[in-house]
C-alpha positions in Angstrom: -8.4 -10.9 -26.5 -9.5 -8.7 -29.4 -8.8 -5.0 -29.8 -12.4 -4.3 -29.2 -12.4 -6.2 -25.9 -9.2 -4.3 -24.8 -11.1 -1.0 -25.2 -14.2 -2.2 -23.5 -13.6 -1.8 -19.8 -16.8 -3.6 -19.0 -15.1 -6.9 -20.0 -12.0 -6.3 -17.8 -11.1 -9.0 -15.2 -12.6 -8.3 -11.8 -10.3 -8.3 -8.8 -11.3 -11.9 -7.6 -10.7 -13.1 -11.2 -7.0 -12.0 -10.9 -6.3 -13.8 -7.7 -5.8 -17.5 -8.8 -2.0 -17.9 -9.3 -1.2 -14.2 -8.9 0.4 -14.8 -5.5 2.9 -17.4 -6.7 5.9 -15.1 -6.0 4.7 -14.1 -2.6 7.4 -14.3 0.0 7.0 -16.8 2.9 5.2 -14.9 5.7 7.3 -14.1 8.7 6.6 -15.2 12.3 8.9 -12.6 13.8 6.1 -10.4 15.1 4.4 -13.3 17.0 4.5 -12.6 20.7 5.4 -8.9 20.3 3.3 -5.9 21.4 3.8 -2.9 19.0 2.2 0.4 20.1 1.9 3.2 17.6 1.6 6.8 18.7 0.6 9.5 16.2 0.7 13.3 16.3 -2.6 13.5 18.2 -1.4 11.4 21.1 -3.6 8.5 19.9 -2.2 5.1 20.7 -2.9 1.9 18.8 -1.7 -1.2 20.6 -1.1 -4.3 18.5 -0.6 -7.6 20.2 0.6 -10.1 17.6 0.0 -13.8 17.9 1.0 -16.6 15.5 -1.7 -15.7 13.0 -3.9 -13.1 14.5 -3.5 -9.6 15.9 -5.4 -8.1 18.9 -5.6 -4.3 18.5 -6.8 -1.6 20.9 -7.5 1.9 19.8 -6.9 4.6 22.5 -7.8 8.1 21.3 -5.6 11.0 22.3 -6.7 14.4 23.6 -7.3 15.8 20.1 -9.0 12.7 18.8 -12.8 12.5 18.8 -13.0 8.9 17.7 -14.2 6.6 20.5 -12.0 3.9 21.9 -12.4 0.4 20.3 -10.7 -3.0 20.1 -10.8 -6.1 18.0 -9.0 -9.2 16.7 -8.1 -9.9 13.0 -6.1 -12.5 11.1 -2.8 -11.0 9.8 0.2 -11.8 7.6 3.6 -10.2 8.0 6.6 -10.1 5.6 10.2 -9.2 6.4 11.3 -6.5 4.0 14.8 -5.7 5.5 16.5 -6.2 8.8 14.1 -5.0 11.5 11.6 -3.9 8.9 8.2 -5.6 8.5 5.1 -5.2 6.4 1.9 -6.5 8.1 -1.6 -6.8 6.6 -5.0 -7.3 8.1 -8.6 -7.0 6.9 -11.0 -5.9 9.6 -13.6 -8.6 10.4 -15.9 -6.1 12.2 -15.6 -3.6 9.4 -15.0 -5.5 6.1 -14.9 -2.4 4.0 -11.6 -1.4 5.6 -8.1 -3.0 5.5 -4.8 -2.0 7.2 -1.2 -2.2 6.0 1.4 -1.5 8.7 5.1 -0.7 7.9 6.9 -1.3 11.1 10.6 -0.3 11.4 11.6 -1.9 14.7 15.1 -0.7 14.3 14.4 3.0 13.9 11.2 3.1 16.0 9.0 4.5 13.1 5.9 3.3 11.4 3.6 4.1 8.5 0.0 2.9 8.5 -1.9 2.8 5.2 -5.6 2.4 5.7 -7.7 1.4 2.6 -11.4 2.0 2.7 -14.2 1.1 0.2 -16.5 4.0 -0.1 -16.2 7.7 0.7 -14.9 7.7 4.3 -11.6 9.1 3.1 -10.9 12.0 0.6 -10.6 11.1 -3.0 -12.7 10.0 -6.0 -11.8 6.3 -6.6 -13.9 3.3 -5.3 -11.2 2.4 -2.9 -9.3 5.2 -1.1 -6.2 5.3 1.0 -5.1 7.2 4.1 -1.4 7.5 5.2 -0.6 8.0 8.9 3.1 8.1 10.0 3.7 7.4 13.7 6.3 6.5 16.3 6.7 3.1 17.9 6.5 3.4 21.7 9.5 2.0 23.6 11.9 2.1 20.7 14.5 4.9 20.3 13.6 7.0 17.3 16.3 7.2 14.7 16.5 7.8 11.0 14.2 9.9 8.8 10.5 9.9 9.2 8.5 8.1 6.4 7.7 10.8 3.9 6.3 11.2 0.4 9.0 11.1 -2.3 9.4 11.7 -6.0 12.3 9.2 -6.3 10.5 6.8 -8.6 9.5 9.4 -11.2 10.9 8.5 -14.6 11.5 4.8 -13.9 10.1 2.0 -16.0 10.0 -1.3 -14.0 8.9 -4.8 -15.0 7.3 -6.8 -12.2 6.9 -10.6 -12.4 4.2 -12.0 -10.0 4.2 -15.6 -11.3 5.3 -17.6 -14.3 2.1 -16.4 -15.9 1.7 -12.9 -14.6 3.9 -9.9 -15.5 3.3 -6.2 -15.7 5.3 -3.0 -16.3 5.0 0.3 -14.4 6.0 3.7 -15.7 6.1 6.2 -12.8 5.0 9.5 -14.4 4.5 12.0 -11.6 3.6 12.4 -7.9 0.0 11.7 -8.9 0.0 9.2 -11.8 1.6 6.0 -13.1 0.9 3.8 -16.1 0.7 0.1 -16.0 0.6 -2.5 -18.8 0.1 -6.2 -18.6 2.9 -8.1 -20.4 1.7 -11.6 -19.6 -1.3 -13.2 -18.0 -5.1 -13.0 -18.4 -4.9 -9.2 -18.7 -2.2 -9.2 -21.4 -2.6 -6.1 -23.6 -4.5 -4.1 -21.0 -3.1 -0.8 -19.9 -4.2 2.3 -18.0 -3.1 5.3 -16.0 -4.1 5.4 -12.4 -3.5 7.4 -9.2 -0.4 6.5 -7.1 1.4 7.6 -4.0 5.0 6.9 -3.0 6.6 7.1 0.4 10.2 6.5 1.3 10.7 4.3 4.3 14.4 3.8 4.3 16.9 4.9 1.6 16.0 2.8 -1.5 12.9 1.2 0.1 9.6 2.6 -0.9 5.9 2.1 -0.2 4.1 2.4 -3.6 0.3 2.4 -3.6 -2.2 2.8 -6.4 -6.0 3.4 -6.7 -7.7 2.1 -9.9 -10.6 3.9 -11.6 -11.9 1.1 -13.7 -11.8 -1.9 -11.3 -13.0 -1.1 -7.8 -9.6 -1.9 -6.1 -6.4 -0.4 -4.7 -3.1 -1.8 -3.6 -0.4 -1.1 -1.1 3.1 -2.5 -1.8 6.6 -2.1 -0.4 9.6 -2.6 -2.6 13.4 -2.7 -2.1 14.9 -0.9 -5.1 18.5 -0.8 -3.8 19.6 -3.3 -6.4 17.7 -2.2 -9.6 18.5 -5.5 -11.3 16.9 -7.4 -8.5 14.0 -5.6 -6.9 11.7 -7.4 -4.4 8.2 -6.3 -3.5 5.5 -7.4 -1.1 1.9 -6.3 -1.5 -1.8 -6.5 -0.9 -4.8 -5.9 -3.2 -8.1 -4.8 -1.7 -11.5 -4.1 -3.3 -14.8 -5.5 -4.5 -15.4 -8.9 -6.2 -17.2 -9.3 -9.5 -20.6 -8.8 -7.9 -19.5 -5.4 -6.7 -20.8 -6.3 -3.2 -18.2 -8.5 -1.4 -14.8 -7.1 -0.2 -11.8 -9.1 -1.5 -8.4 -8.9 0.1 -5.3 -10.9 -0.8 -1.5 -10.6 -0.5 1.1 -11.2 -3.2 4.7 -10.6 -4.1 6.8 -9.8 -7.1 10.3 -9.7 -8.5 11.2 -6.5 -10.3 13.8 -5.1 -12.7 14.5 -1.6 -13.8 14.0 -1.4 -17.6 14.8 2.3 -18.2 14.9 5.7 -16.5 13.7 8.9 -18.1 15.5 12.1 -17.1 13.5 15.2 -18.0 15.2 18.6 -18.6 14.7 20.6 -15.4 12.1 23.0 -16.7 9.9 20.0 -17.7 10.7 17.6 -14.9 7.4 16.4 -13.2 9.3 16.0 -9.9 10.6 19.5 -9.7 8.4 21.6 -7.4 5.8 18.8 -7.2 4.0 18.7 -3.9 0.3 18.3 -4.5 -0.7 14.7 -4.9 2.7 13.4 -3.9 1.3 11.7 -0.8 -2.0 10.7 -2.2 -5.6 10.8 -1.0 -6.0 11.9 2.6 -2.3 12.0 3.1 -2.3 15.0 5.4 -1.9 12.3 8.1 -4.1 11.4 11.0 -5.4 14.9 11.5 -6.9 15.1 8.1 -10.5 14.1 9.0 -12.5 12.7 11.8 -13.0 9.4 10.1 -9.4 9.2 9.2 -8.4 9.5 12.8 -10.0 6.2 13.7 -8.9 4.4 10.6 -5.5 3.3 12.0 -7.2 0.8 14.2 
């Protein structure tokens, strides 16, 4: 790839061009949720019932008193991955509304959940082609323990290498609550780099949801990673956006093995994490109450 091509974003690989082989290090999907009913309850009293089968999930949206979104229901294929004991990462792409996808972080031990809804278009706040909404909630019927999922600055200053397959490797530099820089070290995008929007939420100590929203390619991603051993980080993720035509939604899961390369510690007066609040939780991150459309997006 020539230097001129590297600078010409019109030649960058579309999302569907990245998919072949990119999921080689994906974990084996878990069947632990099959046969379980998981009901999420958010701050508006809205209830979202999920009945998991072997490979599909039936969901039912029941609006609370402060929710103007009408009741609805549907069935979608899903994949789930075990992140830690009692902690699962479930993905599904709405068949009835293909411009929307859902990532569920389900802590069945602590009775807490985080929904990340990705939408193509302008139904959520933001400026990127794919936008994200974050909705923490409780799991009905499970005693609530531990800390609520919340935005965090814990990753700021870290430089981490991620290996997605024997051909695909990238590094991430976590700059601030709003921004991170990525660079492709191996694969069809080798030499490409950019700085894009990100959001980071802590789920359990050392386990983080990291999401990004790209400005060049119409795509975004939701990942969850266990950073407790910085020499052996494990992540699970999903990419969602438009294909090369710009018309067809593309949704696929992947996984990666990571390793901390370095950690930058800024002097306190110049530390991007000190006093940082705006942007820490990303687009639409004022939870389910942020907008009318957002309220229904946890379906």
